[in-house]
C-alpha positions as CSV (number, residue, x, y, z in Angstrom):
1,M,-16.7,11.1,12.6
2,L,-16.0,7.4,12.9
3,D,-18.5,6.7,10.1
4,Q,-16.2,8.8,7.9
5,I,-13.1,6.7,8.5
6,H,-14.2,3.2,9.3
7,W,-13.2,1.8,5.9
8,L,-9.8,3.5,6.0
9,A,-9.3,1.9,9.5
10,A,-10.3,-1.5,8.2
11,V,-7.9,-1.4,5.3
12,T,-5.2,-0.2,7.6
13,V,-5.7,-3.2,9.9
14,L,-5.6,-5.5,6.9
15,G,-2.4,-3.9,5.7
16,V,-0.8,-4.4,9.1
17,L,-1.9,-8.0,9.1
18,E,-0.4,-8.5,5.7
19,Q,2.9,-7.0,6.9
20,A,2.8,-9.4,9.8
21,Y,2.3,-12.3,7.4
22,F,5.3,-11.2,5.3
23,F,7.4,-10.9,8.5
24,L,6.4,-14.4,9.5
25,Q,7.4,-15.7,6.1
26,V,10.9,-14.4,6.6
27,I,11.1,-16.1,10.0
28,Y,9.9,-19.4,8.5
29,A,12.4,-19.0,5.6
30,R,15.2,-18.3,8.1
31,R,14.4,-21.5,10.0
32,L,14.0,-23.5,6.8
33,F,17.3,-22.4,5.3
34,G,19.2,-22.1,8.6
35,I,20.0,-18.4,8.3
36,S,20.3,-16.7,11.7
37,P,19.9,-13.0,12.1
38,P,21.6,-10.6,11.3
39,K,22.6,-12.5,8.1
40,I,20.5,-11.5,5.1
41,S,22.1,-13.6,2.5
42,G,21.7,-17.3,1.7
43,P,20.1,-19.4,-1.0
44,P,18.2,-17.5,-3.7
45,E,14.9,-18.8,-2.3
46,F,15.6,-17.1,1.0
47,E,16.9,-13.9,-0.5
48,R,13.8,-13.5,-2.7
49,I,11.5,-13.9,0.4
50,F,13.6,-11.5,2.4
51,R,13.8,-8.9,-0.4
52,A,10.0,-9.1,-1.0
53,Q,9.3,-8.5,2.7
54,V,11.8,-5.6,2.9
55,N,10.5,-4.0,-0.2
56,S,6.9,-4.3,1.0
57,S,7.7,-2.8,4.4
58,E,9.6,0.1,2.7
59,Y,6.5,1.1,0.7
60,F,4.0,0.5,3.6
61,P,4.3,4.0,5.2
62,I,3.9,5.7,1.8
63,F,0.8,3.6,1.2
64,L,-0.7,4.4,4.6
65,A,-0.1,8.2,4.2
66,L,-1.7,8.2,0.7
67,L,-4.6,6.0,1.8
68,W,-5.6,8.3,4.6
69,Q,-5.0,11.5,2.7
70,A,-7.1,10.2,-0.2
71,G,-9.8,9.0,2.2
72,L,-10.0,12.2,4.3
73,F,-9.7,14.7,1.5
74,F,-11.2,13.0,-1.5
75,H,-13.5,10.0,-0.8
76,Q,-13.3,7.3,1.8
77,G,-14.9,4.5,-0.3
78,L,-12.7,5.1,-3.3
79,A,-9.5,5.3,-1.1
80,A,-10.5,2.1,0.7
81,A,-11.2,0.3,-2.6
82,L,-7.8,1.4,-4.0
83,G,-6.2,0.3,-0.7
84,L,-7.7,-3.2,-1.1
85,L,-6.4,-3.3,-4.7
86,Y,-2.9,-2.2,-3.4
87,L,-2.9,-4.9,-0.7
88,C,-3.9,-7.6,-3.1
89,A,-1.2,-6.5,-5.6
90,R,1.3,-6.5,-2.8
91,Y,0.3,-10.1,-1.8
92,C,0.6,-11.2,-5.4
93,Y,4.0,-9.4,-5.6
94,F,5.2,-11.2,-2.5
95,M,4.0,-14.7,-3.6
96,G,5.4,-14.1,-7.1
97,Y,8.8,-13.0,-5.9
98,K,8.8,-16.0,-3.5
99,A,8.4,-18.2,-6.6
100,S,10.7,-16.4,-9.0
101,S,12.2,-13.0,-9.4
102,S,10.5,-12.5,-12.8
103,E,7.1,-13.2,-11.2
104,R,7.2,-10.0,-9.2
105,L,7.1,-7.6,-12.1
106,A,3.4,-7.4,-13.1
107,P,2.2,-7.1,-9.5
108,I,4.8,-4.5,-8.6
109,Y,3.9,-2.4,-11.6
110,F,0.2,-2.7,-10.8
111,S,0.8,-1.7,-7.1
112,A,2.8,1.3,-8.3
113,G,0.0,2.3,-10.5
114,V,-2.4,2.2,-7.6
115,L,-0.1,4.4,-5.6
116,W,0.0,6.9,-8.4
117,I,-3.8,7.0,-8.4
118,L,-3.8,7.5,-4.6
119,I,-1.3,10.3,-5.1
120,T,-3.5,11.9,-7.7
121,V,-6.8,11.8,-5.7
122,S,-5.0,12.9,-2.6
123,A,-3.6,15.9,-4.4
124,L,-6.9,16.7,-6.0
125,G,-8.7,16.4,-2.6
126,I,-6.2,18.6,-0.8
127,L,-6.2,21.2,-3.6
128,H,-10.0,21.3,-3.5
129,F,-9.9,21.8,0.3
130,F,-7.4,24.7,0.0
131,L,-9.3,26.4,-2.8
132,S,-12.6,26.1,-1.1
133,H,-11.4,26.9,2.4
134,Y,-9.0,29.7,1.8
135,V,-10.0,31.1,-1.6
136,G,-13.7,30.4,-1.5
137,L,-13.6,28.6,-4.8
138,N,-15.6,25.4,-4.9
139,I,-14.5,23.5,-8.0
140,L,-17.2,20.8,-7.6
141,Q,-20.0,23.4,-7.7
142,L,-18.4,25.0,-10.8
143,L,-18.2,21.6,-12.5
144,T,-21.8,20.7,-11.8
145,A,-23.2,24.1,-12.7
């Protein structure tokens, strides 16, 4: 079974490491700008870093759920590749937002597009499972026949 999920696990670990990097960036920014917790406001430079980290962590559970559903029900390789694209887009989003609020837009739209693709392949995979398992209808066999 592990050979069916190893890519998903690897992308998950990379995602966790990316989240840790974002958390560390907020800690460094707090020290740089002298902003002690629980304060979340300060110079625009700090607020952009803080907001980028919070936004990324808000979407992380959604990403993980979709990554694993797409990988388990559709195709592990495709899901892992989409996961890497998402993580790359999130990194670009974070770095862009850190520089300027307008620099976040293209990466955030791209990462949202990747999430929509993951939603689509997850839904297709789950639909295929239900149809083949409970109805006895194998769509893949019908399409290739």
